[in-house]
N, C-alpha and C positions, 0 to 999 in steps of 0.2 A: 525521591525526592516529588512523588506524584499524591494526590489524592488517592486514597485505597481504592475506590469504584474507577477513578480515571486510570490508575495503573493497571486494572484487570482489564480495562476496556482496549489500552494502548496494546498487551499482550495478546487479546482477541484479534487487533487489527494487524497482528505481525503473523500469526500462524492460525490454521485450522485445526490444529493437534490440540488434544486434551491438555490441561495444564493443572495444578493444585496450588493449595495454600497450606502453610505451616502454622500450626497453633500448638504454643507452648503453653501447658496447663499449669496456671499459677492461681494460688488462693486470694491474691490480691483483688480487692473488690473492684478497684479503678480498671485493672487489666482485664478482669473478668467480662465487665461491661463492654469495654472496647472490642473483646475476642467476640461477644455475641453479636455486635453489631456487624464486625467483618464478616462473620458466618452468615448473617442474613443477606449481606451485600453479595458475598459469594455464591449464594444460592440464587440471588436474583440475576447474577452474572453467568451462571452456568458452569461452575467450576465443577470438574470431574471427580476430584479426590482432595481429601484432607491428609496431610503428615501431622499427627500429633507426638507431643512429648512431654516428659513428666506426668505426673499425676494420674488419675483415672479417666480415661477417655469416654465413659459410659454416656454422658450428656451429649458430647458432640458425635458420638456413633448415632445415637437417637434421633438426632437433628438430620444427619446424613443420611440414614436409612430413609427417613421420609421423603427425600428428594433425589434419592438413586443415586448419591455421592459415595465413592469407596473410602475407606479410611484405613490408613497404615499407623502404625503406632512405633515410634522409636523403642527399642528394648536393648537392655545392655547386659542381662542375666537371664538363665531360661526361666527363673522364678517371675522376672518381670514380664518375660514373654507370655507365660500361663496367665497371668492376671490380664493382660491385654486381650488375650485370645478369650478369657471369661466375659470380658466387656462387649465382645461382639465385633473388635475389628475386622477387616478384610483381609490384612496382611501385615506382616511384621518387618519393619526395619530394623536389620540386626546389625548393632554397633560392636564392631570388632577392636581387638587391639592394634589396628594398624590404621586407624582413623586419625584425622586431626581434630582439635577440638576435643569436645567431650567424648570420651571414649569407654568402649568396654574392656574387660580384661582377658576375654577369651580370644584367641585366632578365629579366624574365619572359619578354618576347616573344625576346629574343636567345638565351635558354638553350632555349626551345621549338624554334626552328629549329636550333640545334646537334644537339640530340638526335634531330629529324626526320631531319636528314643522316646521323646516325651509325648510323641503321637498328636501334637497339637494339629497338624495338617493344613495351615495356611501357606500361602505363598510368602517367600523369603527374599527379601532384598539385602544383598551384602552391601555394609555401609563401613567402607576403610579396606585401602590397599587396592583399590581400582583406579588405574591412571591411563591404561591403554587397552586395546582389544585384546591382547593376551592375558590380562589381568580378568576382563570380563568373562572370557573362555573359560578361565579356570574358575571362577565363581559359579559360572552355570554348571560346569562338570562337578562340582560339590553340591549341586540340589538347589541353588539360589536361583530363583526366576528371574533375576535382574540385579542391578546393582545401583547404589545412590553414589553420585559423584559429587563431592564438593571441593575439595583443595585444588584441584585443577583448575576450577572456574575462578580462582584468584587471580590468574593470569590472563584473562580475557580484558578486551578493551573496556567493557562496560564496568568492570570491577574498579572502585575508588581506592587503591592502594598503591602506593609507589611503585615505580618502574623496577628499582632495585629488589623489592619484594617480589614482583612479579617474576623477574628474572632468576631469584632462587627458588621459587616455585618449579620454574620450567627446569633448571638445573638440579634438582634435589632429586634423591633417590631414597629407596627405604632405609639405607644405612645413614642418612643423614637425619632422620627422626629421631627426636628426644622427648622423653616421655617426662614430665615434671608435676609434682603435686604442691609446689611452691608458689604462693599466691603473692604477687608484688603489686603493692600500690603505686596507682599511676597519679602523675600530676592532675589536679583538677578532680581528682577522686576516681573511684573505679578500682578495680583490680583485673589482673590478667593472669591466667593458669592455662596452659595448653600442651599439646604434642606442637613441636616446632622443626621446621627443615632448617 
């Protein structure tokens, strides 16, 4: 609910820790213009890293490198990981088969093995299947430099979802996750497809 610059300033007022901004790379001209504006504001406000997804991150990497900003790119296959590495990203956000929302098809273990064989050599973040300290230790033992957590944050007081949904997230375990490729139209337009608890 904040203007983009105001939102970044609010975050900076709450922490001295570095934080980043996500950019989805789409070919939509209106969105690209908005993304470029947000990148300029991010640079002005001292954002330390960008997380990119979809598309080729080349242009974003170029801007980021000029300003000392690190770029990690979402990857769901070893082939996409190689393309992102070739574009000059600083690290890879490795989407595995245990994550919610958009997902990869490889387990965290299999993906780490494939990337180790590829010789890419970039820091890897495990995205999916990390909900507590034990899961993080497991990711680190597989060679990941860290983890990206998303679904667990749906249960925070800041998230604007229903209390019942938050409780379902808290109560869920890996065995409750269902993968679906079915897309269902919602009232008012749009569609949904996801891994759901």
